[in-house]
C-alpha positions in Angstrom: -49.9 -11.0 18.9 -49.3 -8.9 15.8 -47.7 -6.2 17.9 -45.5 -8.7 19.6 -44.4 -10.3 16.3 -43.6 -6.9 14.8 -41.5 -5.8 17.8 -39.6 -9.1 18.3 -36.9 -8.3 15.6 -36.1 -5.1 17.5 -35.9 -7.0 20.7 -33.5 -9.5 19.2 -31.4 -6.6 17.7 -31.2 -4.9 21.1 -30.3 -8.2 22.8 -27.7 -8.8 20.1 -26.0 -5.5 20.8 -26.1 -6.1 24.6 -24.4 -9.5 24.1 -21.9 -7.9 21.8 -21.1 -5.1 24.3 -21.0 -7.5 27.3 -18.6 -9.9 25.5 -16.5 -6.9 24.5 -16.0 -5.8 28.1 -15.7 -9.4 29.4 -13.0 -10.4 27.0 -11.1 -7.1 27.7 -11.0 -7.7 31.4 -7.5 -8.3 32.9 -8.4 -11.4 34.8 -10.1 -13.0 31.8 -7.1 -12.1 29.6 -4.7 -13.6 32.1 -6.7 -16.9 31.9 -6.7 -16.8 28.1 -3.0 -16.1 28.2 -2.5 -19.2 30.3 -4.4 -21.3 27.7 -2.8 -19.8 24.6 0.7 -19.5 25.9 3.1 -17.9 23.4 0.3 -17.6 20.9 -1.4 -15.0 23.2 0.4 -12.3 21.2 -2.3 -12.8 18.5 -5.2 -12.5 21.0 -5.7 -8.8 20.2 -6.0 -9.4 16.5 -8.4 -12.3 17.0 -10.4 -10.1 19.4 -10.6 -7.3 16.8 -11.6 -9.6 14.0 -14.4 -11.2 16.1 -15.6 -7.7 17.1 -15.7 -6.5 13.5 -17.6 -9.6 12.4 -20.0 -9.1 15.3 -20.8 -5.5 14.3 -21.3 -6.5 10.6 -23.6 -9.4 11.7 -25.7 -7.0 13.7 -25.9 -4.4 10.9 -26.7 -7.1 8.4 -29.5 -8.4 10.7 -30.9 -4.9 11.1 -30.9 -4.5 7.3 -33.3 -7.5 7.1 -35.9 -5.8 9.3 -38.5 -3.9 7.2 -37.9 -0.2 7.9 -40.4 1.7 10.1 -39.7 5.4 10.1 -40.1 7.4 13.3 -39.4 10.7 11.5 -40.2 11.8 8.0 -36.8 11.6 6.2 -35.9 15.0 4.7 -32.8 16.6 3.1 -32.3 18.6 6.3 -32.3 15.5 8.5 -29.9 13.7 6.2 -27.6 16.8 6.2 -27.7 16.8 10.0 -27.0 13.1 10.0 -24.0 13.5 7.7 -22.6 16.3 9.8 -22.9 14.4 13.1 -21.5 11.2 11.7 -18.6 13.1 10.1 -17.8 15.0 13.3 -18.0 11.7 15.2 -15.7 10.0 12.8 -13.2 12.9 13.1 -13.3 12.6 16.9 -12.9 8.8 16.7 -9.9 9.1 14.4 -8.3 11.9 16.5 -8.8 9.9 19.7 -6.3 7.4 18.3 -3.5 10.0 18.2 -0.7 8.9 20.4 -2.0 5.3 20.2 -0.4 2.7 17.9 -3.3 1.7 15.6 -1.4 -1.5 14.7 -1.1 -2.4 18.4 -4.7 -1.4 19.0 -6.0 -3.7 16.3 -3.5 -6.4 16.9 -1.6 -6.2 13.6 1.6 -5.7 15.6 1.6 -9.0 17.6 2.4 -8.3 21.3 1.6 -9.5 24.8 -0.5 -6.6 26.1 -0.3 -8.0 29.7 3.4 -7.4 29.7 3.8 -4.4 27.3 1.7 -1.8 29.0 0.6 1.2 26.9 1.4 4.7 28.3 -1.5 6.8 29.7 -2.6 9.3 27.1 -3.9 12.6 28.6 -3.3 15.1 25.8 -5.2 16.0 22.7 -8.9 15.2 22.9 -8.2 13.5 26.2 -7.8 16.9 27.8 -11.5 17.4 27.2 -13.0 14.0 27.8 -11.6 10.7 29.1 -13.3 8.6 26.4 -13.3 10.5 23.1 -13.7 7.3 21.1 -17.0 6.6 22.9 -18.0 10.3 22.3 -17.3 9.8 18.6 -19.3 6.6 18.4 -22.3 8.3 20.0 -22.2 11.1 17.4 -21.9 8.5 14.6 -24.9 6.5 15.8 -26.9 9.7 16.4 -26.0 10.8 12.9 -27.0 7.5 11.5 -30.4 7.8 13.2 -31.0 11.3 11.7 -29.8 10.0 8.3 -32.1 7.0 8.5 -34.7 7.7 11.2 -36.0 4.1 11.6 -36.8 2.1 14.7 -33.8 -0.1 14.0 -31.5 3.0 13.9 -33.0 4.1 17.2 -32.3 0.6 18.7 -28.6 0.9 17.6 -28.3 4.2 19.5 -30.3 3.2 22.6 -28.2 0.0 23.0 -25.0 2.1 22.8 -26.3 4.6 25.4 -27.4 1.8 27.7 -24.0 0.1 27.5 -21.8 3.2 27.9 -22.1 3.6 31.8 -21.2 -0.1 32.2 -18.5 -0.1 29.5 -16.9 3.0 31.0 -17.0 1.6 34.5 -15.3 -1.7 33.6 -12.7 0.0 31.3 -11.8 2.5 34.0 -11.5 -0.2 36.6 -8.9 -1.8 34.3 -7.1 1.5 33.7 -6.9 2.2 37.4 -5.3 -1.2 37.9 -2.8 -0.5 35.1 -2.0 3.2 35.8 -2.9 3.6 39.5 -3.0 7.1 41.0 -2.2 8.7 37.6 -5.5 7.6 36.2 -7.4 8.4 39.4 -6.1 12.0 39.1 -7.0 12.0 35.4 -10.5 10.8 36.4 -11.0 13.6 38.8 -10.0 16.4 36.4 -11.6 15.3 33.1 -15.2 14.3 32.4 -16.1 10.9 30.8 -17.6 11.7 27.4 -19.3 15.2 27.5 -16.9 18.1 27.9 -18.2 20.2 30.8 -15.2 22.5 31.5 -12.1 24.0 29.9 -9.1 21.7 29.9 
């Protein structure tokens, strides 16, 4: 019973991340967005901003909850581990920022109101996208991995594992949408560039 009670917070944290990621993919699906557009009408141009704000609140809620869990260290925190954590998280942040090159940040967040079902973004295949199809995901993995090395607790490990469990599903549904939007151009891109781990020269 004591073991179960001590592990339940981590189970709840993992389930929380899974629900967050599932809702993220669900609400980004084209058929769902079309249904929401039918309900919101002209106000749909604000959907992206609402979506972004809800996502940010969800992340902060999960991080806040994990902060309430008493820390149980899996590794002995040292200066070396913290340095590695800083480096990985910094590198991941740089990759995440550079992955937005060629993409309007205002449109991505929703600060520039628009109907994303009518105004299709162009397919970006240069910059980091020459190396991997999803540099933003690659950056997030490095950030979460860096966070684990900086604070090697069970909760930090759950954050990382939840992301790694979600990625294959997230990539599948996102690419299904991108194929619908860009057709053969994205299929060719898919064939020539790996998902998140660079395995060959661009």
